[in-house]
ZADO-1210 file (C-alpha; in nm, 4 decimals, padded with zeros to 6 digits):
<atoms>
<atom x="24.8542" y="30.8100" z="06.8207" code="UNK" pos="1"/>
<atom x="25.0627" y="31.0190" z="06.5694" code="UNK" pos="2"/>
<atom x="25.3874" y="30.9436" z="06.7566" code="UNK" pos="3"/>
<atom x="25.2867" y="30.5768" z="06.7746" code="UNK" pos="4"/>
<atom x="25.2205" y="30.5711" z="06.4006" code="UNK" pos="5"/>
<atom x="25.5551" y="30.7377" z="06.3319" code="UNK" pos="6"/>
<atom x="25.7385" y="30.4623" z="06.5201" code="UNK" pos="7"/>
<atom x="25.5983" y="30.1909" z="06.2973" code="UNK" pos="8"/>
<atom x="25.6046" y="30.4094" z="05.9889" code="UNK" pos="9"/>
<atom x="25.9838" y="30.4221" z="06.0132" code="UNK" pos="10"/>
<atom x="26.0093" y="30.0494" z="06.0731" code="UNK" pos="11"/>
<atom x="25.7791" y="29.9681" z="05.7807" code="UNK" pos="12"/>
<atom x="25.9663" y="30.2050" z="05.5523" code="UNK" pos="13"/>
<atom x="26.3013" y="30.0455" z="05.6419" code="UNK" pos="14"/>
<atom x="26.1552" y="29.6997" z="05.5802" code="UNK" pos="15"/>
<atom x="26.0126" y="29.8087" z="05.2466" code="UNK" pos="16"/>
<atom x="26.3441" y="29.9544" z="05.1322" code="UNK" pos="17"/>
<atom x="26.5169" y="29.6257" z="05.2141" code="UNK" pos="18"/>
<atom x="26.2596" y="29.4392" z="05.0042" code="UNK" pos="19"/>
<atom x="26.3083" y="29.6767" z="04.7134" code="UNK" pos="20"/>
<atom x="26.6842" y="29.6362" z="04.7343" code="UNK" pos="21"/>
<atom x="26.6524" y="29.2555" z="04.7343" code="UNK" pos="22"/>
<atom x="26.4149" y="29.2691" z="04.4380" code="UNK" pos="23"/>
<atom x="26.6581" y="29.4862" z="04.2427" code="UNK" pos="24"/>
<atom x="26.9837" y="29.3096" z="04.3291" code="UNK" pos="25"/>
<atom x="26.8969" y="28.9400" z="04.2998" code="UNK" pos="26"/>
<atom x="26.8319" y="28.8243" z="03.9429" code="UNK" pos="27"/>
<atom x="26.7713" y="28.4569" z="04.0280" code="UNK" pos="28"/>
<atom x="26.4000" y="28.4292" z="04.1091" code="UNK" pos="29"/>
<atom x="26.4094" y="28.1505" z="04.3737" code="UNK" pos="30"/>
<atom x="26.6989" y="28.3186" z="04.5513" code="UNK" pos="31"/>
<atom x="26.5256" y="28.6563" z="04.5327" code="UNK" pos="32"/>
<atom x="26.2027" y="28.5228" z="04.6790" code="UNK" pos="33"/>
<atom x="26.3887" y="28.3383" z="04.9561" code="UNK" pos="34"/>
<atom x="26.5666" y="28.6624" z="05.0469" code="UNK" pos="35"/>
<atom x="26.2369" y="28.8524" z="05.0555" code="UNK" pos="36"/>
<atom x="26.0815" y="28.5848" z="05.2774" code="UNK" pos="37"/>
<atom x="26.3762" y="28.6161" z="05.5153" code="UNK" pos="38"/>
<atom x="26.3359" y="28.9948" z="05.5288" code="UNK" pos="39"/>
<atom x="25.9667" y="28.9563" z="05.6082" code="UNK" pos="40"/>
<atom x="26.0437" y="28.7049" z="05.8835" code="UNK" pos="41"/>
<atom x="26.2890" y="28.9488" z="06.0388" code="UNK" pos="42"/>
<atom x="26.0291" y="29.2249" z="06.0177" code="UNK" pos="43"/>
<atom x="25.7675" y="29.0133" z="06.1943" code="UNK" pos="44"/>
<atom x="26.0186" y="28.9139" z="06.4601" code="UNK" pos="45"/>
<atom x="26.0968" y="29.2831" z="06.5207" code="UNK" pos="46"/>
<atom x="25.7282" y="29.3582" z="06.5604" code="UNK" pos="47"/>
<atom x="25.6744" y="29.0712" z="06.8029" code="UNK" pos="48"/>
<atom x="25.9740" y="29.1770" z="07.0097" code="UNK" pos="49"/>
<atom x="25.8365" y="29.5297" z="07.0317" code="UNK" pos="50"/>
<atom x="25.4952" y="29.4043" z="07.1418" code="UNK" pos="51"/>
<atom x="25.6535" y="29.1873" z="07.4114" code="UNK" pos="52"/>
<atom x="25.8542" y="29.4782" z="07.5485" code="UNK" pos="53"/>
<atom x="25.6035" y="29.7656" z="07.5215" code="UNK" pos="54"/>
<atom x="25.2421" y="29.8033" z="07.6315" code="UNK" pos="55"/>
<atom x="25.0133" y="29.9727" z="07.3801" code="UNK" pos="56"/>
<atom x="24.9406" y="30.3346" z="07.4822" code="UNK" pos="57"/>
<atom x="24.5700" y="30.2772" z="07.4228" code="UNK" pos="58"/>
<atom x="24.3183" y="30.0505" z="07.2542" code="UNK" pos="59"/>
<atom x="24.3196" y="30.2624" z="06.9416" code="UNK" pos="60"/>
<atom x="24.6952" y="30.2019" z="06.9116" code="UNK" pos="61"/>
<atom x="24.6483" y="29.8269" z="06.9527" code="UNK" pos="62"/>
<atom x="24.3842" y="29.8256" z="06.6793" code="UNK" pos="63"/>
<atom x="24.6088" y="30.0326" z="06.4545" code="UNK" pos="64"/>
<atom x="24.8970" y="29.7890" z="06.5040" code="UNK" pos="65"/>
<atom x="24.6987" y="29.4736" z="06.4318" code="UNK" pos="66"/>
<atom x="24.5013" y="29.6289" z="06.1466" code="UNK" pos="67"/>
<atom x="24.7488" y="29.8607" z="05.9753" code="UNK" pos="68"/>
<atom x="25.0999" y="29.7429" z="06.0659" code="UNK" pos="69"/>
<atom x="25.1403" y="29.3700" z="06.1255" code="UNK" pos="70"/>
<atom x="24.9090" y="29.2536" z="05.8399" code="UNK" pos="71"/>
<atom x="25.1076" y="29.4555" z="05.5846" code="UNK" pos="72"/>
<atom x="25.4309" y="29.2693" z="05.6590" code="UNK" pos="73"/>
<atom x="25.2614" y="28.9353" z="05.7136" code="UNK" pos="74"/>
<atom x="25.0783" y="28.9730" z="05.3804" code="UNK" pos="75"/>
<atom x="25.4105" y="29.0062" z="05.1985" code="UNK" pos="76"/>
<atom x="25.5435" y="28.7074" z="05.3906" code="UNK" pos="77"/>
<atom x="25.2492" y="28.4950" z="05.2749" code="UNK" pos="78"/>
<atom x="25.2687" y="28.6394" z="04.9229" code="UNK" pos="79"/>
<atom x="25.6357" y="28.5515" z="04.8703" code="UNK" pos="80"/>
<atom x="25.5809" y="28.2014" z="05.0056" code="UNK" pos="81"/>
<atom x="25.3018" y="28.1529" z="04.7521" code="UNK" pos="82"/>
<atom x="25.5226" y="28.2853" z="04.4718" code="UNK" pos="83"/>
<atom x="25.7975" y="28.0429" z="04.5683" code="UNK" pos="84"/>
<atom x="25.5628" y="27.7437" z="04.5657" code="UNK" pos="85"/>
<atom x="25.4121" y="27.8468" z="04.2331" code="UNK" pos="86"/>
<atom x="25.7523" y="27.8713" z="04.0685" code="UNK" pos="87"/>
<atom x="25.8857" y="27.5384" z="04.1923" code="UNK" pos="88"/>
<atom x="25.7049" y="27.3737" z="03.9019" code="UNK" pos="89"/>
<atom x="25.8312" y="27.6249" z="03.6468" code="UNK" pos="90"/>
<atom x="26.1731" y="27.4711" z="03.6085" code="UNK" pos="91"/>
<atom x="26.0719" y="27.1338" z="03.4631" code="UNK" pos="92"/>
<atom x="26.0334" y="27.2682" z="03.1101" code="UNK" pos="93"/>
<atom x="25.6548" y="27.2423" z="03.1083" code="UNK" pos="94"/>
<atom x="25.4910" y="27.5709" z="03.0177" code="UNK" pos="95"/>
<atom x="25.1523" y="27.4019" z="03.0331" code="UNK" pos="96"/>
<atom x="25.2149" y="27.2967" z="03.3906" code="UNK" pos="97"/>
<atom x="25.3068" y="27.6537" z="03.4773" code="UNK" pos="98"/>
<atom x="24.9842" y="27.7835" z="03.3202" code="UNK" pos="99"/>
<atom x="24.7788" y="27.5179" z="03.4967" code="UNK" pos="100"/>
<atom x="24.9354" y="27.6053" z="03.8302" code="UNK" pos="101"/>
<atom x="24.8476" y="27.9715" z="03.7843" code="UNK" pos="102"/>
<atom x="24.4907" y="27.9006" z="03.6762" code="UNK" pos="103"/>
<atom x="24.4348" y="27.6621" z="03.9661" code="UNK" pos="104"/>
<atom x="24.5723" y="27.9197" z="04.2072" code="UNK" pos="105"/>
<atom x="24.3259" y="28.1750" z="04.0685" code="UNK" pos="106"/>
<atom x="24.0398" y="27.9336" z="04.1407" code="UNK" pos="107"/>
<atom x="24.1654" y="27.8771" z="04.4947" code="UNK" pos="108"/>
<atom x="24.1940" y="28.2510" z="04.5572" code="UNK" pos="109"/>
<atom x="23.8460" y="28.3159" z="04.4201" code="UNK" pos="110"/>
<atom x="23.7072" y="28.0487" z="04.6524" code="UNK" pos="111"/>
<atom x="23.8888" y="28.2019" z="04.9496" code="UNK" pos="112"/>
<atom x="23.7445" y="28.5469" z="04.8787" code="UNK" pos="113"/>
<atom x="23.3986" y="28.3922" z="04.8455" code="UNK" pos="114"/>
<atom x="23.4326" y="28.2016" z="05.1734" code="UNK" pos="115"/>
<atom x="23.5380" y="28.5222" z="05.3507" code="UNK" pos="116"/>
<atom x="23.3127" y="28.7651" z="05.1660" code="UNK" pos="117"/>
<atom x="23.1762" y="28.9408" z="05.4754" code="UNK" pos="118"/>
<atom x="23.5148" y="29.0101" z="05.6293" code="UNK" pos="119"/>
<atom x="23.6607" y="29.1087" z="05.2898" code="UNK" pos="120"/>
<atom x="23.3820" y="29.3644" z="05.2505" code="UNK" pos="121"/>
<atom x="23.4569" y="29.4934" z="05.6006" code="UNK" pos="122"/>
<atom x="23.8228" y="29.5375" z="05.5051" code="UNK" pos="123"/>
<atom x="23.7705" y="29.6888" z="05.1591" code="UNK" pos="124"/>
<atom x="23.4976" y="29.9313" z="05.2689" code="UNK" pos="125"/>
<atom x="23.7101" y="30.0594" z="05.5572" code="UNK" pos="126"/>
<atom x="23.4564" y="29.9670" z="05.8236" code="UNK" pos="127"/>
<atom x="23.5530" y="30.0026" z="06.1904" code="UNK" pos="128"/>
<atom x="23.2462" y="29.8945" z="06.3932" code="UNK" pos="129"/>
<atom x="23.3920" y="29.5500" z="06.4771" code="UNK" pos="130"/>
<atom x="23.7540" y="29.6602" z="06.5164" code="UNK" pos="131"/>
<atom x="23.7627" y="29.5917" z="06.8898" code="UNK" pos="132"/>
<atom x="23.6522" y="29.2357" z="06.8287" code="UNK" pos="133"/>
<atom x="23.8718" y="29.1756" z="06.5234" code="UNK" pos="134"/>
<atom x="24.1926" y="29.3564" z="06.6179" code="UNK" pos="135"/>
<atom x="24.2231" y="29.3559" z="06.9965" code="UNK" pos="136"/>
<atom x="24.3896" y="29.0648" z="07.1740" code="UNK" pos="137"/>
<atom x="24.1739" y="28.8495" z="07.3982" code="UNK" pos="138"/>
<atom x="23.8493" y="28.9480" z="07.2255" code="UNK" pos="139"/>
<atom x="23.7981" y="28.6338" z="07.0178" code="UNK" pos="140"/>
<atom x="23.4370" y="28.5365" z="06.9440" code="UNK" pos="141"/>
<atom x="23.3929" y="28.2266" z="06.7289" code="UNK" pos="142"/>
<atom x="23.0423" y="28.3384" z="06.6254" code="UNK" pos="143"/>
<atom x="23.1820" y="28.6412" z="06.4409" code="UNK" pos="144"/>
<atom x="23.5322" y="28.5084" z="06.3722" code="UNK" pos="145"/>
<atom x="23.4776" y="28.1421" z="06.2802" code="UNK" pos="146"/>
<atom x="23.8300" y="28.0980" z="06.1473" code="UNK" pos="147"/>
<atom x="24.0887" y="27.9144" z="06.3546" code="UNK" pos="148"/>
<atom x="24.2760" y="28.1419" z="06.5944" code="UNK" pos="149"/>
<atom x="24.6403" y="28.0493" z="06.6446" code="UNK" pos="150"/>
<atom x="24.6078" y="28.1395" z="07.0158" code="UNK" pos="151"/>
<atom x="24.9245" y="28.3476" z="07.0284" code="UNK" pos="152"/>
<atom x="24.7983" y="28.5727" z="07.3056" code="UNK" pos="153"/>
<atom x="25.0892" y="28.8154" z="07.2688" code="UNK" pos="154"/>
<atom x="25.1105" y="28.8694" z="06.8945" code="UNK" pos="155"/>
<atom x="24.7735" y="28.7733" z="06.7445" code="UNK" pos="156"/>
<atom x="24.4113" y="28.8835" z="06.7421" code="UNK" pos="157"/>
<atom x="24.1091" y="28.7083" z="06.5967" code="UNK" pos="158"/>
<atom x="24.1448" y="28.8496" z="06.2472" code="UNK" pos="159"/>
<atom x="24.4833" y="29.0118" z="06.1847" code="UNK" pos="160"/>
<atom x="24.6020" y="28.6875" z="06.0229" code="UNK" pos="161"/>
<atom x="24.2927" y="28.6597" z="05.8055" code="UNK" pos="162"/>
<atom x="24.3362" y="29.0212" z="05.6992" code="UNK" pos="163"/>
<atom x="24.6983" y="28.9483" z="05.6040" code="UNK" pos="164"/>
<atom x="24.5845" y="28.6519" z="05.3934" code="UNK" pos="165"/>
<atom x="24.3298" y="28.8627" z="05.2079" code="UNK" pos="166"/>
<atom x="24.5920" y="29.1301" z="05.1405" code="UNK" pos="167"/>
<atom x="24.8388" y="28.8641" z="05.0242" code="UNK" pos="168"/>
<atom x="24.5846" y="28.7139" z="04.7868" code="UNK" pos="169"/>
<atom x="24.5148" y="29.0568" z="04.6403" code="UNK" pos="170"/>
<atom x="24.8851" y="29.0870" z="04.5611" code="UNK" pos="171"/>
<atom x="24.8919" y="28.7346" z="04.4221" code="UNK" pos="172"/>
<atom x="24.5926" y="28.8006" z="04.1968" code="UNK" pos="173"/>
<atom x="24.7774" y="29.0896" z="04.0344" code="UNK" pos="174"/>
<atom x="25.0942" y="28.8829" z="04.0018" code="UNK" pos="175"/>
<atom x="24.9177" y="28.5903" z="03.8338" code="UNK" pos="176"/>
<atom x="24.7087" y="28.8125" z="03.6094" code="UNK" pos="177"/>
<atom x="25.0176" y="28.9927" z="03.4812" code="UNK" pos="178"/>
<atom x="25.1676" y="28.6576" z="03.3804" code="UNK" pos="179"/>
<atom x="24.8580" y="28.5108" z="03.2216" code="UNK" pos="180"/>
<atom x="24.7663" y="28.8409" z="03.0563" code="UNK" pos="181"/>
<atom x="25.0770" y="29.0529" z="02.9893" code="UNK" pos="182"/>
<atom x="24.9983" y="29.4204" z="03.0198" code="UNK" pos="183"/>
<atom x="24.9248" y="29.6042" z="02.6975" code="UNK" pos="184"/>
<atom x="25.1081" y="29.9333" z="02.6511" code="UNK" pos="185"/>
<atom x="24.8869" y="30.2354" z="02.6991" code="UNK" pos="186"/>
<atom x="25.0522" y="30.4257" z="02.4165" code="UNK" pos="187"/>
<atom x="24.9184" y="30.4246" z="02.0623" code="UNK" pos="188"/>
<atom x="25.0365" y="30.1309" z="01.8481" code="UNK" pos="189"/>
<atom x="25.2881" y="30.1957" z="01.5728" code="UNK" pos="190"/>
<atom x="25.1332" y="30.2620" z="01.2267" code="UNK" pos="191"/>
<atom x="25.0899" y="29.9595" z="01.0025" code="UNK" pos="192"/>
<atom x="25.3413" y="29.9112" z="00.7224" code="UNK" pos="193"/>
<atom x="25.2535" y="30.1215" z="00.4231" code="UNK" pos="194"/>
<atom x="25.0573" y="30.3812" z="00.6176" code="UNK" pos="195"/>
<atom x="25.1652" y="30.7309" z="00.7016" code="UNK" pos="196"/>
<atom x="24.8825" y="30.8409" z="00.9271" code="UNK" pos="197"/>
<atom x="24.9826" y="30.9486" z="01.2748" code="UNK" pos="198"/>
<atom x="24.8316" y="31.1425" z="01.5591" code="UNK" pos="199"/>
<atom x="24.9123" y="31.5121" z="01.5554" code="UNK" pos="200"/>
<atom x="25.1193" y="31.6391" z="01.8430" code="UNK" pos="201"/>
<atom x="24.9132" y="31.8139" z="02.1072" code="UNK" pos="202"/>
<atom x="25.0514" y="32.1227" z="02.2739" code="UNK" pos="203"/>
<atom x="24.9003" y="32.2746" z="02.5855" code="UNK" pos="204"/>
<atom x="24.9611" y="32.5589" z="02.8242" code="UNK" pos="205"/>
<atom x="24.7995" y="32.3620" z="03.1069" code="UNK" pos="206"/>
<atom x="25.0227" y="32.2835" z="03.4033" code="UNK" pos="207"/>
<atom x="24.9397" y="32.0241" z="03.6666" code="UNK" pos="208"/>
<atom x="24.9436" y="32.1887" z="04.0084" code="UNK" pos="209"/>
<atom x="24.8297" y="31.8869" z="04.2099" code="UNK" pos="210"/>
<atom x="25.0739" y="31.7309" z="04.4530" code="UNK" pos="211"/>
<atom x="25.2674" y="31.4123" z="04.3782" code="UNK" pos="212"/>
<atom x="25.0696" y="31.2396" z="04.6520" code="UNK" pos="213"/>
<atom x="24.7384" y="31.3384" z="04.4914" code="UNK" pos="214"/>
<atom x="24.8475" y="31.2105" z="04.1501" code="UNK" pos="215"/>
<atom x="24.9644" y="30.8797" z="04.2951" code="UNK" pos="216"/>
<atom x="24.6340" y="30.8446" z="04.4807" code="UNK" pos="217"/>
<atom x="24.4509" y="30.9036" z="04.1519" code="UNK" pos="218"/>
<atom x="24.6731" y="30.6535" z="03.9707" code="UNK" pos="219"/>
<atom x="24.6059" y="30.3767" z="04.2208" code="UNK" pos="220"/>
<atom x="24.2335" y="30.4528" z="04.2066" code="UNK" pos="221"/>
<atom x="24.2399" y="30.4145" z="03.8270" code="UNK" pos="222"/>
<atom x="24.4311" y="30.0879" z="03.8656" code="UNK" pos="223"/>
<atom x="24.1990" y="29.9503" z="04.1342" code="UNK" pos="224"/>
<atom x="23.8883" y="30.0245" z="03.9267" code="UNK" pos="225"/>
<atom x="24.0282" y="29.8699" z="03.6065" code="UNK" pos="226"/>
<atom x="24.0011" y="30.2022" z="03.4233" code="UNK" pos="227"/>
<atom x="24.2440" y="30.1068" z="03.1426" code="UNK" pos="228"/>
<atom x="24.2462" y="29.8045" z="02.9115" code="UNK" pos="229"/>
<atom x="23.9576" y="29.6341" z="03.0912" code="UNK" pos="230"/>
<atom x="24.1640" y="29.6178" z="03.4089" code="UNK" pos="231"/>
<atom x="24.4662" y="29.4584" z="03.2394" code="UNK" pos="232"/>
<atom x="24.6935" y="29.7642" z="03.2614" code="UNK" pos="233"/>
<atom x="24.9695" y="29.7446" z="03.5207" code="UNK" pos="234"/>
<atom x="25.0203" y="30.0133" z="03.7850" code="UNK" pos="235"/>
<atom x="25.3586" y="30.0843" z="03.6262" code="UNK" pos="236"/>
<atom x="25.1979" y="30.1640" z="03.2899" code="UNK" pos="237"/>
<atom x="24.9359" y="30.3861" z="03.4514" code="UNK" pos="238"/>
<atom x="25.1910" y="30.5835" z="03.6530" code="UNK" pos="239"/>
<atom x="25.4075" y="30.6197" z="03.3418" code="UNK" pos="240"/>
<atom x="25.1084" y="30.7580" z="03.1516" code="UNK" pos="241"/>
<atom x="25.0210" y="31.0075" z="03.4248" code="UNK" pos="242"/>
<atom x="25.3852" y="31.1117" z="03.4588" code="UNK" pos="243"/>
<atom x="25.4271" y="31.1651" z="03.0843" code="UNK" pos="244"/>
<atom x="25.0882" y="31.3324" z="03.0326" code="UNK" pos="245"/>
<atom x="25.1149" y="31.5666" z="03.3299" code="UNK" pos="246"/>
<atom x="25.4906" y="31.6197" z="03.2888" code="UNK" pos="247"/>
<atom x="25.5475" y="31.5278" z="03.6518" code="UNK" pos="248"/>
<atom x="25.8140" y="31.3008" z="03.7985" code="UNK" pos="249"/>
<atom x="25.6270" y="31.0667" z="04.0331" code="UNK" pos="250"/>
<atom x="25.9484" y="30.9181" z="04.1718" code="UNK" pos="251"/>
<atom x="25.9063" y="30.6104" z="04.3903" code="UNK" pos="252"/>
<atom x="25.5288" y="30.6013" z="04.3660" code="UNK" pos="253"/>
<atom x="25.5081" y="30.2713" z="04.5552" code="UNK" pos="254"/>
<atom x="25.6658" y="30.4362" z="04.8598" code="UNK" pos="255"/>
<atom x="25.4078" y="30.7127" z="04.8267" code="UNK" pos="256"/>
<atom x="25.1307" y="30.4509" z="04.8184" code="UNK" pos="257"/>
<atom x="25.2559" y="30.3162" z="05.1520" code="UNK" pos="258"/>
<atom x="25.2266" y="30.6656" z="05.2980" code="UNK" pos="259"/>
<atom x="24.8721" y="30.6878" z="05.1592" code="UNK" pos="260"/>
<atom x="24.7787" y="30.3589" z="05.3253" code="UNK" pos="261"/>
<atom x="24.9090" y="30.4846" z="05.6596" code="UNK" pos="262"/>
<atom x="24.7179" y="30.8134" z="05.6469" code="UNK" pos="263"/>
<atom x="24.4081" y="30.8523" z="05.8607" code="UNK" pos="264"/>
<atom x="24.2149" y="30.9097" z="05.5361" code="UNK" pos="265"/>
<atom x="24.3861" y="30.7256" z="05.2447" code="UNK" pos="266"/>
<atom x="24.1374" y="30.8734" z="04.9923" code="UNK" pos="267"/>
<atom x="24.1674" y="31.2363" z="05.0944" code="UNK" pos="268"/>
<atom x="24.2215" y="31.3643" z="04.7387" code="UNK" pos="269"/>
<atom x="23.9451" y="31.1526" z="04.5856" code="UNK" pos="270"/>
<atom x="23.7030" y="31.2579" z="04.8588" code="UNK" pos="271"/>
<atom x="23.7910" y="31.6196" z="04.7819" code="UNK" pos="272"/>
<atom x="23.7273" y="31.5631" z="04.4101" code="UNK" pos="273"/>
<atom x="23.3842" y="31.4214" z="04.4842" code="UNK" pos="274"/>
<atom x="23.2942" y="31.7054" z="04.7204" code="UNK" pos="275"/>
<atom x="23.4096" y="31.9684" z="04.4682" code="UNK" pos="276"/>
<atom x="23.2072" y="31.8105" z="04.1880" code="UNK" pos="277"/>
<atom x="22.8930" y="31.7982" z="04.4027" code="UNK" pos="278"/>
<atom x="22.9350" y="32.1652" z="04.4946" code="UNK" pos="279"/>
<atom x="22.9804" y="32.2505" z="04.1280" code="UNK" pos="280"/>
<atom x="22.6642" y="32.0653" z="04.0183" code="UNK" pos="281"/>
<atom x="22.4636" y="32.2194" z="04.3024" code="UNK" pos="282"/>
<atom x="22.5307" y="32.5646" z="04.1560" code="UNK" pos="283"/>
<atom x="22.2929" y="32.4974" z="03.8660" code="UNK" pos="284"/>
</atoms>
């Protein structure tokens, strides 16, 4: 399995770098989104070609592919398509229409999560007991997977597409929320005119000795739980705060998050924190 994971890790990383380059180079939003959609299409085509030419080494590899690899790229493909459709109405000069589109999309997403609550819980809680039914080809059961299967026997399972949709809608929720509720800076506001009070500088001899990966894992956990600003803080603001506070350069933290997702245990650091705290409390 490790060698199998490495194969798709390299492919996913290359695909992600191409997306980042397109995001950075193209200033025109419609053109940028179209380019990203094209990159995602090429990525999916590469995956399908691989599946057609290579048998999976084992069932665990097939599950990994349809649960951890294909849905990631397909989710971005769906996400960028949604972004494109949302922004078509932005260029008619009606800000109200734009706001209405976003709010309606939020309602549609909320309904989709509600309609697929059981499977969403399965995905978010990291369950595996139905993996062979959800993510192995030819194992479709309409009683457990009532959604429509596209019957692509080579490149689809019962639920890899549904998983991709859920992941895409998670991305879209963050995108819409950031536009309806611009992130508030996590730093202290400037003093009001006429005041001279300010926070005293804090010096410390403490040095962070955790790894970059551990800090990024912590940052995404804080973001996912809405730890700052009632959940309105962006991941960029949170990583900036951790970087500045801990005096650590987190670099391309999004790339690190991809590595975390691909690990056998994505919450290794957080699990260790919990275990250490329990051991500490048990001493008393």
